[in-house]
N, C-alpha and C positions, 0 to 999 in steps of 0.2 A: 711682798707678793712679788709678781714680774717685775722686775727691774727694781727691787727692793733697796738696791744700793741709792737709789735716788731718793729714798725717803730722808735718809740721812744726810745726802748733799742739800735739799732744799731746805731741811730743819736749819743747817748752819748758815744757808744763804738767808733765810728770812731773818734770823738772830741777828746777824751783822747787821742789817739794814738799820735797825734803830740807832746803833751806835755810829754807824760809818757815813750816814748820809746827812749828818747835822749841818753840813756846811751847805747842802743843797736845800735846806729847810727855808732859805730864804725867798724860794719862788712864792710869787703870789698868786696861792690857789686860796681865794678869800671868800667865796661863797659856797655853799651847796650845790647851788645850780652849776657853777664852774667845774666844782669837782665831777660832777656827773657827766659833763661834756668830755670831760678829760678822760673819763673811765670808759666812756662809749667810744670815744676816738680809739682808744688802747684795744679793748676787746675786739671792735669791728675790725681792726687793722689784723688780727688774727684769725677770725671767724667768720665765715662767710654766712651770708643767710639762708641758702641751702646747704648747709653743712651741719654735723653734729655741734653743739655748743658748748654753752656753761651757762650755770647761774651764780650769780654774785650776792653775798650777804655782808654787808658793813653795819656793824651794832655798837652803838655808844649809849653808855647808860642806859643799857638793856632796852634801847628802842633802835628798830631798824632804819635807820639815816638813808641807806641805801640798798634796794631790792631789786636786781637787775636780771635780765635773761638775754641769752645771745643764740642765736641759730636753732636747729629743731631736736625735738627729742625723738622724732621718727621721720626717716626721710620718704618712706613710702607715703606717707599721707600728708607729709609737708607740716606737720603738727609742732608748733613752736615750743622751746620749752618756758615755763613761768617760775615763779619762786614757789609754785604748789607742786612741781615736777619732782618725782622720786627718782633720784639717780643714785647709782651703785657707789658705794664710799670705798672698796677696795680696804686698805689698812687703817685708814680712819675708824674703822669697825672697831678697831682692838681697845678703844677706851671702853666701849660698850660691854664688851668681853669683861674686862677688867671690872667693870662696875657690878656686873652679876656675881663675880666672884666675893667681891667686896659686900656685897647685899647679904650673902651666905655667913661672911665673916661677923656682920652686923647680926644676925640670927643666932649667932654662937655655933653655927653647924660647921664651921671651917677656921682654922689659923693659918695666917700666911706663913708660918713656919713649918706647918705640916708637910711630911714627906709625901711625895706622888705614890711610892711605894706602898704606903699604906692603904691606897684605893686600887692598885694594881702590883700584885707582886712580881714585877718584871723587872729584870737585871737593868735594863736601860733605864730605869727611873730610879735607880739606887742613889740616896743622897741628893737627890734633886727635891727644891722645896717649892712650894705655890709661888713665893715671891720670886724664886730666881726663874720660873717660867714667864713671870709677869715682866721681868726686867731684862730680859734676854742674856743671863748668864748662866741656863742651863746646860747648854752644850750639846741638846739634842740635833741629831743629823736633820738635813733639809729634805722633806718628802717631796717636793718639787723635782729635785734631781732624780731620786729614785723613779718616780711615777712617770715622769717624762720618758724613761727609758723600758719600763717595764710593765706598762699598764695598756688593757685593749682600749683605746681610746672611743669604741663604740659604747663602752660603758661609762657612767658618771662616779666619779672617784666622791665617796663619803666619808665624813668623820672616822665611822667604823672600820673603813677600810685601812686608812693610816693607823689606827690603833692596832689592827693584826698585823701590820707590817712592824710598830715599834715592837711588838711582842717576838720577833726574831733578832731583837737586841743588834741593830744596825750601830756600826761604829760612832760613837760621840765625837764630836770637833774637837771637845776639850774636857776635863775634868770639872763636873759643876762646882761653878762659883770662881774657876780660875782663869775665865776669860769673858768676854763679851762678843756675842754675835746677833745680829737681827735674826729672831727666829719666828717664822710662820708656824713651823711644827709645834712651837710651846702655845700658841694660843690656840690652835684647834684641840689641843689636849685640854686647855682649860675650859674651851665649851662642853667637851666630855665629862669634865670634872664636875661642871655644874650639873649635868643631868644626873650622874652618879647620885650626887649628894641630895639635890633636890627632890629626885624620882620624876620629874618633869622634862619632856622634850625641851632642848636648849633654846628654841625660837619662841615657844609658848612663856617659857620662864623670863625670858628677856623682853616680852611684850607685856606681861603683867607688874614684873617688878621695876623695870627700868623705864620703857618708852610710855606707859601709861601714866607713869609717876611723873615723868617729866614733861608731859602735855604733848608728847609726839605723836598722834593721832593716826598718822597713815605710814609709821616706819616700822620695819619688820627686818629680820633676818630671812634671806631667801635661800632655799635648797633647791636647785634644779632637779633634783631626784623626786622631791615631793613639792611642787612647785604650788604657790600661792597667786592670788591675785594682787598686783600692785597698782593701784590705782596712780594714773598719769605719770606712767613708767617712760624713762628714758631708755630706749634701747642703745646698746653699746657698739661702737663702729671703730674700725680699723681700716687702713688703706690696702688694697690687694697688689698683687705684681703689675696690673695695670693701671694703677692710682685711682681705682675707684674705690668709694668706700661700701664696706661689707659689714654686715651684723655678725657678731662674735658672742653674742650671750648664751649659744650652745656648747661653750667651751667644756670640754669634759670634766673639770675641776671644780665647775660652778655648783656642785655640791656640798663642797666644803663649807663649813661655818666657823666662826670664832676670831680666824685671823682676818677676815674679809666677810663680805655678804651682805652688808647692811644696805639698805635702801631707805633713804630720807631725803628731806626738801630743804630749800633754804629756810621755809618758813618754820619747819618742824625743828631745824637745828636751832632756830632762835628760841624758840620754847624752852628746848632742852640747855642752850647756854644760859638762859635766865634763870633755870631750875639749880645749875651747878653754882651760880653766882648767889642764890638766895637759900642753897642746902636744902633743897627739897626732896632730895634723894635718898639720902643717907643719914645716919646721926652724925652728930658733930663731929665726933671722934674718929669716925671711919671716914668721913668725907676728907678731914684733914691730910688723910693719907694719899689721897689722890694726886696732889701736886708736890708733893715730897720726895725730894729724889732719892731713889733707890739703887741705881747704880750710875757709874760713869762710863762714857763711850772713850774707846781709844782715840788718842792724838793722831793717829793715822790708822786709817781703815786696812784691815790684812789684805782683803781681795779687791783691792781697787788701787787705782793712783790716789798718794796723799791729797786731801782736800786742798792744802794750801799750795799745790802745783796746780790745783784747776783753779781757783778761787784765792788771791793772793790776800785780799782782806780778812779771810777767815782765821789768819794766825791768832794764838791766843785765845780762842773762843773755846769756852769749855761747855760742854753739852752732856747733860746727865737724863736719865730715864726716870718716870714715876710710874703710875699706874694707868699705861697705854697712853703716855703723854712724853714726848720731849719735852726738856724743860733747862732753863737758863735762870738768872736771876730777874730776868724782867719778863718772860713770857713763856707759855705752853703752848705746843703745836703739834701738828703730825700731818704727814702727806700720805696719799695712797696712789699705787699704781698697780692695774690690773688689766686684764684684755678690754681693751675700749673704754677704758675710763682714768682720769687722773683727779684727783683731790687734794686740796690742802685746806686745814683749818688752824687758826691760831687765835689765842687770847691772851691779852696784856696782864700784869697783875696790878700794877699800880694805876693805869688808867684803864676804865670800865671799855675796852676796846675789843671787838671780836670782828675776824675777818674769816671768810668762807669762799672758796670757790669750787664748784664741782662741775667737772666735765664729763660727757657721755662719747669721749674718743681717747686715744692714745697721744695726741697732739703735743709736743712740747709745751710746758704753761711756765718755764722758768722764767721769762721776762714778764709774764703776766703777773706772777707773784711779787717780784721785786718791785716792779713800777706801781702795781696797785698799792703796795705798803707804803711805798714812797709818798705818792699823791694823797692818800688819806693821813698819813703823819703830818703831812706840810698843812694841809687843811686844818688837823686839830691844833696843831701849834698857831698858826695865823689866827685862829678864832677863839683860843683860850682867852686872851685878852679882853673879849667882848661877852665874857660871863659865860662860855661854853666851858663847863666843869664834867 
């Protein structure tokens, strides 16, 4: 979504940490209390007590070893963020959209090889498969660029509006399957597909078939055009030209679901992560597809500076995409960026480690990601010889 190139950058950034920080792992972070102090110092250096903030989840062996919150979810009422605060996930939402599609595969109602033109006979969908929508190889045009310049912003854009635009056959970025470009358009089409095949409104389908099954009691997709109550909601903030925080929850594209729009909390995400690790959502056969690489990212991003020029330690790091997750041999992760929110989630394969950071502002959190992972990695390494497995 907004600044979606950052998603890929942060993905490479985090993945590199596991291998490139081994020499730094000698730092003596020997206790959970010391880890917490270091994390508090890190987050408090970036987030003021009267500013939008963050929720932090660190889970090991399916237990929340660290659950912390910083800053406020509502600047007007001075209400603090907690681990139960529901925060907007931006593109981290894509994994839940992919799960909705996989649940229909589980039910025998879809195949990942199905052509989208089977469901909408539009030229723009010719030769595009469901899997290509999921793994960012569809080549569909970017809806944000069009609607930024051609939409009455007093009206909320919804998925149906973008489907109408796609019916006009906007020029693709490349022929399907012949390139790789991170696509928000593809994921809102997936949400529309879930509706068409299931016969249910997308957010309701996700609630019943994914969130409820995962124990995510207060998690929802949110459509500003048909708003629902979000309990303990964190409002989204960005600074205006006078350097004052301003709510941006009313953004005219906040009626779009699929590529973003999930609200969840650290507690709910822990329940979800445990459900993934215990395979409680899908059949074993379908579950195995979630973290199976489906496409490979280009070495150099075609619309920005090459990653190697921005981060020298990223050279030779291969990253793939699965079902709503960036993947390499060590971990799966995703980041999100939208108006007034930044998010990141990551889970390792060999170690039962999960880290999530949810923010309700557009503040840069590059350093938070790197330093949080480094500190947690050091803690686990220094405690491994004491029975911490």
